N, C-alpha and C positions, 0 to 999 in steps of 0.2 A: 654302107655302100659308098664306095669311092667312085665318084664320077668325075670326069674331067670337066673342068670349067671351060666354058666356051670363050668367055671374054674375061680377061684379067687386066688389072691396072698395073700390076707390078710383077716382079718375079714370083714364081710360085714358091710356096713354103714347103719345106719338107713336111710330110704328114706326121712324123713322130715327134716334133718339137712342140711342147706345150706353150701356152700363152705366158709371157713373163708377168710375175707378180710385182705389184708396186713395192718400192723399197719401204721398209717399216720406219716410222718416225723415230728420231733419236730420243733418248731419255730426257734430255733437257727440254725439248719441245713439248713433251708430254707433261713435265712437272712445272714448267714456267707459269702457266696460268694459275695453277693451284697455289704456287709459292707466293705469288703476288697477293692473292686473296688472304692467305694465311698471315702475311706480313701486315697487311692493313688491319686485320682483325686483332692481332696481338702486338701491335706496334709498341705500346708503352712497356709491356712486360718484356719484350725483346730488348728494348733499350736499357731497361733497368738491369736485366740479367747480363747484358754485355758490359755495362759499367762495373758491375760487381766482379765479373770475370777479369776485366782489365786491371782492376784494383788488386785482386788477388795475385795475378801474374806479376804486377809491379812489386808487390811486397815479397813475393818469392824471389824475384831477381835481385832485389835489394838485400835480402837476407843472404843470398848466395854470394853477393859481391863484397859484403863487408868482411873485414878480417876477424878472426877469432879473438876473443878477449884474452888478456894475459891471465895465466893461472896464478893465484895468490898462494904464497907459502906462509908458514907460521912465522918465519922471520920477517916477511913483509908486513904482516899484521902487527907484530911486536914493534917494529920500527915506526909504524904509523901511530901506534898508541903512545910510544915514548915521545914522539914529536909533538903530538897533541898535548901531552902532559907538560912538556917543556914550555909550550907557548902560553898556556893559561894555568897558573898555579891553582890548586884546589881551594875552595872556600874553607875557612876554619870550621871545625866541628862545633856542634852546639855545646858540647861539654867545655871546650876551650873558651867559647864566648861567655858561658856562664861563669867560668873560673875568673876571667878578666873582670867581670862585673862585681863578683862577690869577694875577690881576693883582698881588697883593702879592709873588708869588714871581718875577716877571719882572724882569730887569735889562737895562740898556743898556750895551753894551761898546764902548769906544773903544780901539783899539790903534794904536801908532805903531811903524813899522819904524825901523831904524838910520838910514837915509838920509832918512826923512821927519820925523824928530823936530825938525829945524831949521825946516822949512816948515810944520809943523802938519798934514801929511797923514797918512793911515793908513786902516785899515779900521774900519768900523762894523758892529755886529751886535747880537744879543740873546742872552740866556741865561736859564736857569731855575735858581733856588736849589733844590737837591735835598736838602741837609742843613742843619740850622739852625746848624751851625758855620761856615757861609760857603762851602760847596762849591757850585760853579756848573757846570752842564753847558752847553756851547755847541758851535758848529761849529769845526773846526780851521782852516778857511780864514780865519776872522775873526782868529785870534791867531797864525797861522803866521808865523814870522820876526819876531815883535814884540819890540821892545826895551822897551816900556813898555805896560802894560795898565791902563786905568782902568775901574772898574765903577760905574754909577750905579744905586742901588736905587730901589724904588718910592716910598719916602718922600723921595727927593731927595738923600740922603747919597751922598758920593763916596768910593771907596776904591781903592787900588792892588790889583792881583791878579797872581798868577803862575800859570803852567801847571804842574800837577802830574802830569797823565796825558795822553798823546797816543795817539790811535788813528787813524792815517791811512787805513787800509782802509775805515773807516766815516765818515770826516771828522768825528770827535768829539774834543773836548778837555774836560778837567776843570780848572777854575780854583779857586784858594783866595784868598778876599778877605782882606786884612790887617786892615781895620777892619770889624767886623760891627755893624749897627744893632741896637738893643735889641728892636725889634718885628719882627724878621725871621721870616717864615713860609715854610717850605719847601713845595714843591709836593706 
């Protein structure tokens, strides 16, 4: 029932207008108290995660900012290898070092058998001076059945030699040189 009011303090309202609703709170005002509690509860974890994220972003920007590396070609690699080899000569091989050490002790052996002494044919071989008194170790097949044995030392001097020991089971022979050079070095 609509009754007329007898006493009013203000202008009458139209009967069909409803009461205005209060304005709803904003999202920020609703979240703000919960966000503060959340931050205080997980403060350390948030700071660590933020540090990691900042570091990753810095690495990403650094990687994007640096220029691309030069592409190497086969010619570039070959040039660098040649340059390195020119700067430092290679060490001598073990074989060349061994040769330098043993070279003064190596002798050249020429043997002639009884029937080949007229034609100049015979066996050729090498030996090693093992004692500075002119004792030479060689293979028996080089001096076997030899009527004359000549030994040429590393300095070029020539001497006759004779077999003093034979060991056929090991194909070894020991020779004694008649003339010994002054600078003879045994192995």
